[in-house]
N, C-alpha and C positions, 0 to 999 in steps of 0.2 A: 521491461525490467522495472522492478519496484526498488527504488533506492532507499538508503537508510540515513546514516549520520551525516550531518553537515556542520561545518564550523562557521558561525556568523562573526565571531570574534574570538579572542583568546579565552574568554570566560564562558561563552555560550556554545555548548555542544548538546545535541539532542537528536531525536529521531524525526523523520519526515514520512509522509504518505504519498510521495510523488511517483507517478507511473510514466515511464519513458519507453519509446519504441526505437529500435536501432534498425536502420536501413543498410543492409549488406551491400546493395548496389552502389551507393554513394558514400558509405561510411559516415552517416550523419545520425544524430540523435534528435528525436522530436518529442516534446513534452505532450503527454496525452491527458493527464488528469492529476489532481492532487492539490496540496496546499503548501505554502511556504512558511507555515507556522510550526515551530518546534513542538513536539510531543502532543500533537492534536488528537483529540478523542475521536472515536469512530462513530459512524451512523450505520447501524446494521439492519434496521427494519425487522420484518418477520422472518424467523428462521425457516429456510426451505423455499423462500420465494425471492426471485431476482427483482431488483428495483433500481432504476437509474439514480435514485437519491441515496443508495447505500454507498458509504465511503469507508474504506478500511482505516482504522486508527494508525497513527504513526508507529513504525515498527522497525526491527532489524532481524536479520537471520532467517527470514522466510524464503521459501522456494515457491515457484509458481509455474503454471502452464496454461496455454490457451486452447480450449476445446473448439476447434473451428466449425464443427458440425452443429454444436449448440450455441456458438457465439458467446461463450462464457470464459471469463478469466477465473482460474482457481488458484488460491494461495494456501500453502500449508506450513504450519509451524511458525517459528520465530517468536520473538518477544515483542510486545507492543501494548497499545492502549485500547481499552474497551470503551464503551459508550459513556462511562462514568469517570474517565481519565485515570482509572486504576491501571497500573502496569502489571501485566501478567504474561505467562509463558505460552506454550504450544497450543495451537488451535487451528481450525481452517475456516475459510470464508469463501463464498462464491459471489462473484460480482458480474 
């Protein structure tokens, strides 16, 4: 699950790029990857090529799925930050 907004205080609200896994067997969440900095820009690398250094920018409203045969996480849509910290709308990324 790719999470979104978090409140650090009453004044600070923003987007995150944290990725969590839920275990149905014991009802626990495990942090997988991401950053705890609000509105963090993304690192996208070369389009069409997977790279472990690629990091989605902070976002909200995205949906995703995991392709187990290719071992890839796909995300679609949402609003978030590109590699220049510009906020923008719907797009997709493969990680």
